[in-house]
VEXZA-382246 format. One line per 10 residues: their letters; for each residue x negated, y, z negated of C-alpha. Coordinates in Angstrom, 3 decimals. Layout:
N
a	X:Y:Z ~ ...
REM end
This chain:
512
miphhplssd	-58.125:128.749:-99.963 ~ -58.828:132.392:-99.395 ~ -59.537:134.264:-103.166 ~ -56.138:136.808:-103.777 ~ -56.429:139.162:-106.611 ~ -53.416:141.104:-106.489 ~ -53.745:144.627:-107.997 ~ -51.243:147.647:-107.851 ~ -50.324:149.535:-104.813 ~ -52.106:152.696:-105.307
ehypasagsl	-55.087:150.830:-107.068 ~ -58.492:151.289:-104.668 ~ -62.109:150.704:-105.705 ~ -64.094:153.465:-104.288 ~ -65.819:153.197:-100.781 ~ -68.997:154.140:-103.181 ~ -68.470:151.574:-105.741 ~ -72.322:150.923:-107.611 ~ -75.206:152.365:-105.862 ~ -74.819:154.177:-102.236
sestevnpal	-78.763:155.757:-101.017 ~ -79.062:156.969:-97.672 ~ -82.497:158.051:-96.164 ~ -82.103:161.146:-93.966 ~ -85.232:160.761:-91.584 ~ -84.554:160.484:-87.699 ~ -87.146:158.770:-85.782 ~ -87.454:161.023:-82.863 ~ -89.637:158.302:-81.097 ~ -86.441:157.407:-80.474
snrpdkpeea	-85.115:159.991:-78.008 ~ -87.407:158.542:-75.462 ~ -85.262:156.148:-73.968 ~ -86.986:153.140:-71.776 ~ -86.105:151.848:-68.650 ~ -84.230:148.314:-69.863 ~ -80.152:148.159:-71.305 ~ -80.684:148.947:-74.469 ~ -80.799:146.770:-77.638 ~ -77.063:145.285:-78.934
cgvfgvyapg	-77.063:145.034:-82.906 ~ -78.246:142.725:-85.534 ~ -76.013:141.335:-88.358 ~ -76.564:139.104:-91.097 ~ -74.700:137.529:-94.145 ~ -75.542:135.602:-96.741 ~ -73.671:133.766:-99.475 ~ -76.133:132.355:-102.272 ~ -74.837:132.484:-105.760 ~ -78.578:132.629:-108.008
edvakmtyfg	-80.454:133.714:-104.797 ~ -82.080:136.962:-104.440 ~ -79.454:137.474:-101.180 ~ -80.707:140.923:-100.918 ~ -84.214:140.293:-100.466 ~ -82.818:137.125:-98.081 ~ -81.012:139.807:-96.112 ~ -83.754:141.931:-95.584 ~ -86.232:139.019:-94.134 ~ -83.350:138.269:-92.025
lyalqhrgqe	-83.028:141.902:-90.524 ~ -86.768:141.488:-90.123 ~ -86.095:139.226:-87.711 ~ -83.534:140.581:-85.747 ~ -85.455:144.010:-85.876 ~ -85.427:143.820:-82.008 ~ -81.680:144.231:-81.553 ~ -81.627:147.701:-82.603 ~ -84.534:150.277:-84.247 ~ -82.516:153.024:-84.815
sagiatfdsn	-80.853:152.172:-88.788 ~ -80.954:149.297:-91.231 ~ -79.024:149.367:-94.145 ~ -77.660:146.634:-96.790 ~ -74.978:146.116:-99.196 ~ -74.306:143.968:-101.805 ~ -71.524:142.355:-103.863 ~ -71.864:141.425:-108.263 ~ -70.364:139.260:-110.378 ~ -68.309:142.687:-111.510
aqvhlhkgmg	-66.862:143.191:-107.760 ~ -68.980:146.403:-106.868 ~ -70.452:147.120:-103.719 ~ -74.212:147.740:-103.918 ~ -74.916:149.662:-100.562 ~ -78.519:151.239:-98.699 ~ -78.756:152.397:-95.617 ~ -81.299:154.613:-93.697 ~ -82.653:155.623:-90.496 ~ -85.320:153.850:-88.828
lvsqvfneti	-86.906:150.536:-88.946 ~ -86.180:147.708:-91.546 ~ -89.598:147.911:-92.962 ~ -89.099:151.740:-93.119 ~ -86.058:151.802:-94.579 ~ -86.052:149.416:-97.472 ~ -89.196:148.221:-100.403 ~ -89.077:146.342:-103.036 ~ -87.620:148.804:-105.648 ~ -84.973:149.675:-103.552
leelpghlav	-84.118:146.243:-102.849 ~ -84.170:145.164:-106.284 ~ -81.577:147.976:-106.740 ~ -78.971:145.828:-104.592 ~ -78.157:142.617:-107.121 ~ -75.556:140.170:-106.456 ~ -74.830:136.735:-105.051 ~ -73.338:138.114:-101.328 ~ -74.340:140.430:-98.914 ~ -74.366:141.832:-94.993
ghtrysttgt	-76.775:143.745:-93.513 ~ -77.373:144.993:-90.243 ~ -79.951:146.706:-87.660 ~ -78.418:149.150:-84.911 ~ -78.760:150.356:-81.777 ~ -75.921:152.860:-81.277 ~ -73.264:152.528:-78.593 ~ -70.665:153.950:-79.605 ~ -71.039:156.912:-82.187 ~ -74.351:159.063:-82.311
srvvnaqpai	-77.521:158.222:-84.266 ~ -77.154:159.823:-87.487 ~ -77.064:158.284:-90.718 ~ -73.545:158.204:-91.936 ~ -73.142:155.921:-88.941 ~ -75.572:153.493:-89.794 ~ -73.985:150.313:-91.256 ~ -72.624:148.396:-93.142 ~ -69.708:150.276:-93.022 ~ -67.514:150.674:-96.360
vptrlgplal	-63.857:151.001:-97.044 ~ -61.496:150.735:-100.744 ~ -58.655:148.368:-100.533 ~ -56.839:147.429:-103.649 ~ -58.475:144.198:-104.050 ~ -61.588:145.920:-103.693 ~ -64.453:147.136:-101.420 ~ -65.130:145.669:-97.939 ~ -68.345:146.000:-95.904 ~ -68.537:145.355:-92.357
ahngnlvnta	-71.531:144.732:-90.075 ~ -70.723:144.693:-85.866 ~ -72.304:144.009:-82.981 ~ -70.551:144.675:-79.604 ~ -68.511:147.260:-78.645 ~ -64.538:148.164:-78.895 ~ -62.856:149.344:-75.187 ~ -59.701:150.580:-77.133 ~ -61.413:153.165:-79.753 ~ -59.399:156.172:-78.406
vlgqelieqk	-56.018:154.207:-79.189 ~ -57.228:152.697:-82.165 ~ -58.770:155.402:-83.792 ~ -55.649:158.225:-83.034 ~ -53.150:155.301:-84.782 ~ -55.733:154.665:-87.806 ~ -55.819:158.282:-87.996 ~ -52.277:158.407:-88.111 ~ -51.780:155.876:-90.646 ~ -53.917:158.528:-92.783
cnlitttdse	-57.290:156.408:-92.452 ~ -60.054:158.710:-93.697 ~ -62.616:158.212:-90.916 ~ -65.971:159.254:-91.806 ~ -67.995:158.200:-88.941 ~ -67.710:157.688:-84.854 ~ -67.999:154.211:-84.940 ~ -65.434:151.604:-83.843 ~ -67.358:149.260:-86.537 ~ -65.659:151.549:-88.999
miawaiglev	-62.640:151.301:-87.148 ~ -62.362:147.454:-87.396 ~ -63.313:147.949:-91.136 ~ -60.268:150.258:-91.903 ~ -58.084:147.974:-89.474 ~ -58.601:145.057:-92.280 ~ -58.083:147.490:-94.594 ~ -54.819:149.030:-94.083 ~ -53.592:145.204:-93.903 ~ -54.768:144.095:-97.404
dkgkdwldaa	-53.236:147.434:-98.805 ~ -50.057:146.492:-97.118 ~ -50.492:142.877:-99.586 ~ -52.150:140.282:-97.193 ~ -55.067:138.375:-98.474 ~ -58.712:138.674:-96.784 ~ -57.730:136.351:-93.952 ~ -54.567:137.151:-92.902 ~ -55.462:140.781:-92.782 ~ -58.711:140.192:-90.748
isafqrckga	-56.818:138.099:-88.342 ~ -54.037:140.771:-87.807 ~ -56.486:143.526:-87.185 ~ -58.374:141.538:-85.187 ~ -55.470:141.741:-83.043 ~ -55.297:145.342:-82.503 ~ -59.207:145.206:-81.402 ~ -60.199:144.549:-77.399 ~ -63.476:144.529:-76.728 ~ -67.085:142.564:-77.951
yslaiatptg	-67.120:142.102:-81.628 ~ -69.325:139.847:-83.567 ~ -68.750:140.485:-87.279 ~ -70.635:139.637:-90.753 ~ -68.148:141.335:-93.564 ~ -68.441:141.131:-97.023 ~ -65.561:141.285:-100.122 ~ -65.807:140.531:-104.063 ~ -65.077:136.607:-103.296 ~ -66.968:135.791:-99.859
imgardpngi	-67.928:136.274:-96.860 ~ -66.789:136.089:-93.628 ~ -68.097:135.907:-89.770 ~ -65.703:136.205:-86.609 ~ -66.581:136.674:-83.337 ~ -64.380:138.081:-80.145 ~ -61.719:135.655:-78.199 ~ -64.794:135.922:-75.418 ~ -67.588:135.481:-78.035 ~ -69.827:138.135:-75.863
rplvigtleg	-72.116:138.911:-78.507 ~ -73.453:135.743:-80.329 ~ -72.893:134.564:-84.459 ~ -74.558:131.724:-86.073 ~ -74.201:129.818:-89.267 ~ -76.943:128.093:-91.417 ~ -76.930:126.267:-94.835 ~ -79.986:127.117:-97.193 ~ -82.609:124.144:-96.865 ~ -81.427:121.809:-99.763
nptryvlase	-78.541:123.657:-100.627 ~ -75.888:122.990:-98.119 ~ -73.415:124.994:-100.212 ~ -75.387:128.501:-99.439 ~ -74.380:129.790:-96.058 ~ -76.146:132.068:-94.010 ~ -74.559:134.426:-91.133 ~ -76.523:135.538:-88.257 ~ -76.598:137.368:-84.804 ~ -79.447:134.761:-83.777
tcgldiigae	-81.216:131.506:-85.390 ~ -84.143:133.339:-85.680 ~ -82.794:135.185:-88.628 ~ -82.317:131.842:-90.142 ~ -85.612:130.421:-89.683 ~ -87.338:133.342:-91.265 ~ -85.329:132.397:-94.681 ~ -85.533:128.504:-94.124 ~ -82.105:128.297:-93.392 ~ -80.730:125.410:-91.295
ylrdvepgel	-78.862:125.651:-87.798 ~ -75.485:124.351:-88.675 ~ -73.627:125.660:-85.132 ~ -72.407:129.103:-83.472 ~ -69.278:130.413:-84.929 ~ -66.968:129.801:-81.912 ~ -64.950:132.439:-79.658 ~ -61.968:133.375:-81.184 ~ -63.275:131.997:-84.631 ~ -63.283:133.446:-88.197
vwigeeglas	-64.889:131.798:-90.790 ~ -64.434:132.264:-94.736 ~ -67.284:131.581:-96.760 ~ -66.730:131.675:-100.570 ~ -67.374:129.147:-103.781 ~ -65.458:126.466:-102.472 ~ -67.749:126.646:-99.256 ~ -66.713:127.058:-95.504 ~ -63.348:127.134:-94.101 ~ -62.385:127.841:-90.456
fhwsqaserk	-59.409:129.282:-88.846 ~ -59.204:129.625:-85.006 ~ -57.120:133.004:-85.173 ~ -56.875:133.688:-81.003 ~ -55.115:131.436:-78.693 ~ -56.261:132.844:-75.576 ~ -60.412:132.259:-76.664 ~ -62.681:131.035:-73.904 ~ -66.611:131.758:-73.889 ~ -67.908:134.434:-71.940
lcifemiyfa	-71.299:134.699:-73.755 ~ -73.514:137.718:-72.651 ~ -76.040:136.042:-70.277 ~ -78.290:139.596:-70.461 ~ -78.526:137.656:-73.940 ~ -80.687:134.580:-72.603 ~ -82.328:137.025:-69.806 ~ -84.055:139.818:-72.189 ~ -82.172:140.529:-75.833 ~ -82.357:137.432:-77.894
rpdsimcnes	-85.894:136.667:-79.168 ~ -87.721:133.501:-76.925 ~ -87.853:131.234:-80.225 ~ -83.986:131.689:-80.795 ~ -81.696:128.961:-79.509 ~ -78.640:129.365:-77.059 ~ -76.808:126.596:-75.570 ~ -78.880:124.129:-77.207 ~ -82.448:125.248:-75.930 ~ -84.987:128.008:-77.088
lysyrlqlgr	-84.668:131.357:-74.975 ~ -88.349:130.666:-73.934 ~ -87.368:127.409:-72.198 ~ -84.355:129.270:-70.379 ~ -87.186:132.241:-69.142 ~ -89.127:130.061:-68.286 ~ -86.763:128.420:-65.954 ~ -85.777:131.718:-64.601 ~ -89.271:131.723:-63.674 ~ -89.826:128.256:-61.757
qlakespadv	-86.495:129.152:-59.724 ~ -87.746:132.588:-59.109 ~ -90.912:131.329:-57.531 ~ -88.835:128.868:-55.191 ~ -87.011:131.727:-53.437 ~ -89.417:134.447:-53.599 ~ -92.751:132.976:-52.938 ~ -95.866:135.368:-52.513 ~ -99.151:134.942:-51.690 ~ -101.404:136.783:-54.031
divigvpdsg	-104.172:135.847:-56.438 ~ -102.857:135.609:-59.867 ~ -99.196:136.411:-61.792 ~ -99.124:138.873:-64.671 ~ -95.498:138.968:-66.966 ~ -94.550:142.487:-68.259 ~ -94.957:142.296:-72.149 ~ -93.141:140.735:-73.677 ~ -89.611:140.232:-71.871 ~ -91.047:139.337:-68.865
ipaaigfsqt	-93.736:136.903:-70.205 ~ -91.953:133.131:-70.187 ~ -91.050:134.209:-66.350 ~ -94.135:135.171:-65.510 ~ -95.177:131.480:-66.774 ~ -92.881:129.796:-65.012 ~ -93.360:131.087:-61.808 ~ -97.168:130.126:-62.263 ~ -96.487:127.032:-63.133 ~ -94.331:126.253:-59.895
sgipyaegli	-96.057:128.658:-57.281 ~ -100.265:127.108:-58.716 ~ -100.829:130.675:-58.808 ~ -103.044:131.504:-62.004 ~ -101.208:133.249:-64.856 ~ -102.969:136.082:-66.319 ~ -102.600:138.556:-68.770 ~ -103.031:141.916:-67.136 ~ -101.203:144.350:-69.186 ~ -101.555:144.872:-73.091
knryvgrtfi	-98.266:146.066:-75.185 ~ -98.932:148.317:-78.237 ~ -96.438:147.007:-80.351 ~ -96.193:150.092:-82.820 ~ -96.044:153.228:-80.504 ~ -92.308:153.281:-81.225 ~ -92.790:153.106:-85.211 ~ -94.561:156.454:-85.695 ~ -92.651:159.285:-86.937 ~ -95.723:161.702:-84.931
qptqhmresg	-94.322:162.940:-81.361 ~ -97.312:162.507:-78.644 ~ -98.638:165.536:-76.709 ~ -97.030:167.010:-73.470 ~ -99.970:165.400:-71.759 ~ -99.534:161.876:-73.402 ~ -95.745:161.953:-72.435 ~ -96.604:162.448:-69.338 ~ -98.668:159.717:-68.698 ~ -96.766:158.023:-71.205
ikmklnplkd	-97.003:154.016:-69.756 ~ -100.729:153.976:-71.335 ~ -98.646:154.751:-74.666 ~ -97.179:151.200:-74.380 ~ -98.638:149.536:-71.747 ~ -102.646:149.278:-71.268 ~ -103.820:147.520:-67.768 ~ -107.003:145.191:-68.296 ~ -109.235:146.288:-65.381 ~ -111.410:143.921:-65.736
vltgkkvlmv	-108.439:141.487:-64.677 ~ -106.996:142.905:-61.886 ~ -109.635:144.894:-60.113 ~ -109.965:143.466:-56.466 ~ -106.736:141.215:-57.247 ~ -103.270:140.984:-55.257 ~ -101.228:140.810:-58.380 ~ -97.623:139.710:-58.467 ~ -96.090:141.318:-61.553 ~ -92.617:139.640:-63.187
ddsivrgtts	-90.029:141.963:-65.250 ~ -86.423:140.760:-66.340 ~ -85.376:143.772:-65.509 ~ -84.772:147.248:-63.295 ~ -82.377:149.805:-64.838 ~ -83.487:152.985:-63.524 ~ -87.144:152.135:-62.120 ~ -88.877:154.855:-63.525 ~ -90.888:152.477:-65.935 ~ -91.557:150.503:-63.059
rkivkalrda	-92.779:153.305:-60.960 ~ -95.657:154.540:-63.533 ~ -96.653:150.508:-64.022 ~ -97.073:149.897:-60.461 ~ -99.572:152.656:-59.851 ~ -101.482:152.061:-63.432 ~ -102.299:148.547:-61.799 ~ -103.224:150.248:-58.359 ~ -105.300:152.890:-60.777 ~ -106.772:149.783:-62.506
gatevhmris	-107.877:148.365:-59.347 ~ -104.961:146.115:-58.094 ~ -105.570:146.089:-54.354 ~ -101.213:144.831:-53.670 ~ -98.639:144.691:-56.496 ~ -96.330:142.983:-55.965 ~ -92.745:142.536:-57.994 ~ -90.172:139.912:-58.580 ~ -87.371:140.302:-61.341 ~ -85.824:137.191:-63.354
sppvthpcfy	-82.450:138.381:-63.026 ~ -80.100:140.091:-59.835 ~ -79.871:143.572:-59.423 ~ -78.161:145.690:-62.640 ~ -75.482:147.125:-60.107 ~ -72.734:147.632:-63.229 ~ -72.821:149.259:-66.560 ~ -72.252:147.009:-69.723 ~ -68.686:147.960:-71.750 ~ -69.415:145.211:-74.367
gidtdsqdql	-72.331:146.413:-76.760 ~ -75.105:147.080:-73.605 ~ -75.814:150.691:-73.746 ~ -76.615:150.782:-70.168 ~ -76.339:154.017:-67.867 ~ -73.641:155.148:-66.013 ~ -73.439:153.364:-62.125 ~ -74.556:156.071:-60.655 ~ -78.191:156.125:-63.022 ~ -78.456:152.406:-61.956
iaatksvaei	-81.297:152.077:-59.070 ~ -79.590:148.870:-57.491 ~ -75.910:150.435:-57.776 ~ -76.789:152.780:-55.273 ~ -80.180:151.523:-53.007 ~ -80.848:148.458:-50.860 ~ -83.818:146.246:-51.975 ~ -85.938:147.791:-49.274 ~ -85.347:151.285:-50.596 ~ -85.808:150.091:-54.709
eaqievdsla	-89.245:148.550:-52.667 ~ -90.197:152.209:-51.589 ~ -89.098:154.324:-54.351 ~ -90.777:152.325:-56.923 ~ -94.019:152.044:-54.368 ~ -94.805:148.411:-54.706 ~ -96.132:145.840:-51.769 ~ -92.672:143.573:-52.061 ~ -89.597:143.403:-54.403 ~ -87.099:140.303:-54.440
ylswegmlia	-84.857:139.500:-57.749 ~ -84.014:135.826:-59.140 ~ -80.459:135.376:-57.684 ~ -77.021:135.462:-59.245 ~ -76.155:131.513:-58.710 ~ -80.450:130.796:-59.259 ~ -80.021:132.454:-62.747 ~ -77.324:130.345:-63.138 ~ -78.569:127.610:-62.451 ~ -81.259:127.797:-64.292
tgedpsrfcs	-78.796:128.008:-67.362 ~ -76.819:124.322:-66.700 ~ -74.422:125.054:-67.450 ~ -70.285:126.162:-66.425 ~ -71.322:129.512:-64.603 ~ -67.652:130.719:-65.715 ~ -68.956:130.365:-69.454 ~ -70.754:133.582:-68.941 ~ -70.288:137.007:-68.522 ~ -72.510:138.670:-65.456
acftgdypiq	-70.586:141.591:-65.257 ~ -73.717:143.956:-64.780 ~ -74.360:141.747:-62.100 ~ -71.066:141.023:-60.398 ~ -68.764:144.190:-61.300 ~ -66.583:140.985:-62.346 ~ -65.516:142.032:-66.421 ~ -63.668:139.725:-68.343 ~ -62.155:142.068:-70.950 ~ -59.963:145.018:-69.278
ipdpvkrskl	-61.494:148.459:-69.622 ~ -59.352:151.067:-70.176 ~ -58.997:153.749:-66.981 ~ -60.082:156.533:-69.083 ~ -63.128:154.247:-70.303 ~ -63.965:152.960:-66.670 ~ -64.202:156.491:-65.302 ~ -66.571:157.460:-67.193 ~ -69.028:155.134:-65.783 ~ -68.379:153.951:-62.754
imekalsstp	-69.043:155.234:-59.364 ~ -66.155:154.000:-58.010 ~ -63.857:155.530:-60.281 ~ -65.456:158.805:-60.914 ~ -65.199:159.255:-56.904 ~ -60.993:157.978:-57.148 ~ -60.393:160.478:-59.817 ~ -62.086:163.505:-58.254 ~ -59.794:162.611:-55.366 ~ -56.877:164.959:-54.716
ag	-53.438:162.882:-54.516 ~ -51.692:162.843:-50.944
REM end
């Protein structure tokens, strides 16, 4: 049973109940966008009375850092139903330290690491989002993107909600809070709120008496459940299984599309709130976003990416001396290509993994030759060699061209490129920050034209069929709209017009 504590209708916990602290520095290095689809967000939740839940959440977010590097936050609830919150701009390790974590007491917690897809990159938009209700404060961490924010936001304003951010995450939190204040318990309130939300959302939600985990009816973004080793009554929620591994939690199962789980003192309860659930997991989670040691579809993503490389070698062989991968995400596919083709694999590019972790801006000269800030070629490996380079995607083509030039400057006699996914031709509306369609190189240029623009000797992409064959599952269980334009959740026309070439053209054509 969901705990319910009736209070008078005019009694609220303040949104800032407990302690609230915010660091305000903004990392200028984050303004230099890479030539990749930008990450989704990472969410984490834990119900573990007697454990240091703040520290566990810190390490969970640390493992999920690849899902967002703009901001991080943790909210905990103590036995007095007070929420304690700290959030700030930067990496998890920059936002938190031992002293801060000691000031976040409690028996349950949620945390978030953010890349902004809705709302600007400011500390006020960092999560978890906190709203007051008659049952006490609610803290919500969200991965995904709603497509009906214009309508939902207006409805919430008309209902006198005090929206203080520009995020769809706060809108979801307020939608739940409104239902609580109508007299519903946490479970019924959340289910009612979800009926108003259109789009992609995987949520970790903390209340004074328990935590909730939920996914949209299509399960576009991942969310898993774990139990603490040796204590099956202590539960963990995380965007990926790597967030469980780091704290010694055992993977139990995924939260299903259209499912809401409640975790409290009575254990775990499951509720399927949507009658129209149909899994459409984002295929890019498997190709690129999620960590290679995370488990999806019953195998590690490292194994899946090896399969992509093997399939790519079958479809698009090349006469070269060595195969290299673009670190880090292109390496498993490059190894798979090497294994199937018999061409030796080598490390030709070394990645500086800390270049984005500085607050110091590079000089103009360094920016102009910026590829060496992030990737440095190994001349003794490349000199005199015909090189095949494997990467997971090309979005705008700007970085690919710089890498190709760097390989030639390092002595490669030929540079061929293979991509372990199909051409990205459509923007994402479900939690990945891609450019508008006219900025996606494959939407406006043929493979031959892209080959000429990035100045490679040959270029080939993995076929859509080959990508889905590698999953070993029914292709209809994945969202691959960025490759096909087949969006599983209807996109409102104003939102489509903001990103799609055809919609832009139609909207600018005079009627009649």
